Every structure is written in structure tokens, then in C-alpha cells.
N, C-alpha and C positions, 0 to 999 in steps of 0.2 A: 466407483472411481476414487472415493475417498479411503477405502476399506478400513473403515472404523475398528478400532479393537472392542468398543463398547454399544450399545444400545445408541441408535438413531431413530427420530420420530420426524417425518416429514409431513407438514401441515400446509395445505393448498390456501393460499390467500387470493384475493382479487387482483386482476391484471397480469396475471401469469406470475406473480411472486409466490415464493415460497418460503417459510419458516423450517429450518432445520434446526432440531434439538439434538444436542450432542452431550453426553453425559461424562467422556472422558475429556481431561485439559488437553490432552496430547491430541485428540481427534479434533477438539476444536481449532487449536492451533494449526494443524495440518490444513483443514478446510479454509480458513482465514489467509494462511500465508503460503501454503503449497501451490498455488496456481500459478499462472493463469489456467482456468478450467473452461472447457468447452462440451457441448452436448449438442450432437449433429449439426456440428459446424457454427452453432451459437455459443456466443461468450457467456457464461455464467458468472455473474457479478456477486462475489458473497462479501457480506458486510456484517459487522458485530450488530446485534439485536438493539434498536433503540425503541423506548415506549411511545415516543411521538411520531414514529414511521406511520404513513397513512398510505396503503397499497393502493386506494382508490384513485390516488392522485396521480401514481406511477411515474414519479420522477425520482433518478438517481442523482444525487447531488454528493455523493461521498463515494470514496472508491479507496480499497487496502491493495497499493502498489508497492513493489520492490523499489527502492531509490540506490542509486548509485553514487559514490562521492569519490570519482577518480582523483588519484595523486594526493589523497587526505594522508597525511603522515603517521605513520605506525605510532608515534609516542601521542599523537591525539585520538588514538584507539580506548577510550575510557568514556564511562557512564555520564561525567559532567559533559564531555563534547556531544554524546549522542542525545542528551538532554536538550542541549543548545540547539542541535540541528533539527529535533523535533519542535521546537518553537519557532525556527525558520521554515520548517517544511510542511509538517503534520505532525499527527500525534503517532509516537511509536508503537507499535504492535508488537514486533520481535526484531531481534538483532541477529544477522546471518551468524550460523556457527563459526565459518572461517574468518568472519570481522572479529567476533568477540575472542577466538583462541589467537588472534594476529597470527593465524598461517597463510594468509592473503594479504599482500600489502599493495597491489595495484590499484584497488579501490576498496573503500568500506561499503557495505549492504546492509540496508535497514529496511524492513516492512512498515510503512506508513500509512495511517489514514487519512487522505487530504480530501479537502473540502473542494469540490470540483466548481462551486460557486465563486470562490476566491482565487485571486491571481497565483497562478503556479511559477515559483521561481526558476530561473535556469542557472543561476549563480548566487552562492550563499558566501557570506564573509564569516570567518572564523578568525578571532583576534587579528581583525583588519586585513586577513589575507583571503583572495576570492579562490572559492572551489566551485567545479562544474556540479550541476545537479543533473543525472540521466534517470528518468522515469521509464522502468520497464512496464511493457504492457499499455502505455498510454500513448498511441500513434498520434493521436490528434491534438497535439499542444500548439497553439501559437506562440511563440515567444516574443512577437510583436507586441501582442495584447496581454499575453499571460494566461488567456482562458483555453478552457479544453472544449472540444468539440470541432475544431478545424485547425489547419495548421497553415503556415506562410513560410516561404523560405527569408531567411534574415539575412 
């Protein structure tokens, strides 16, 4: 499904986790941010490797998701703003090419690594101005309590 240009090695870990070793940077970026991925109707969660990951515990507490910022003005499409957004939402993994080239102004789109144990924000403020945050591929976000795993109508 990833169609890598370079070699790939899949290592079987405990609790149905797998480690995919990709040698090409473009293959890594595609696997990490090109999803959401699924295999036989099961969602495949792709995360950057962490040395402290313990597959025997079997908990997913982070996710790479695409985040949209509808209505973000084009004059705010630059690295300083995206680094500010990173601090507000999660760690920036990749900026969408249409956002980076400013060829789409309906919304900015950034792939971020979010901590699912922390509260997820539905609105962020840039220069005191509120902007909505739309998380792609995370349907179970409760904006009443801010946590992932369930949802409520606000």
C-alpha cells in the first residue's frame, strides 16, 4: 500500500505491533503522513519510532493526524505561524504542499503528532484571533472534555 521506492523491512513485535524500517526519507514521510491507512477494514496507526515504546503494554497514546485550520489568512502561511500552531496542537511532522505553496487558502493543513492523553483543542488563538482546529481521521474527540476516545455533542 505504501509502494516504497527503497527497501522496507517489517519486524513483528508483541501485541500485533510491527516495526517498519524504511531507508528512503520520502518513503518514511509517505508512510507517516500519507494515510489514513487500513488493512482488511482495520485502521493502521503509523507513528515515528520511539526508543521508549513498549509493545507489551499495547497502548497507543500518540497519533499522526492531519489538522486543518479553516479561515487562516494567507499572510499567516509561514514557518513562524506553523511553529506557533505546533506548540498549540502538536509536533509538526509535515506541511501540506498546497498550504506551503499557498495555492489553497480555504484552510491550512499540517500533519502533526498529537498526544492523545492530553486535551485536544478545538480552537487556537493566533495573535489573539481564534481559529478552528479540525482533526482529520480522529472521529472520537470530545470537545466537552477535550479527550480522544469518545465524543459528545456540544
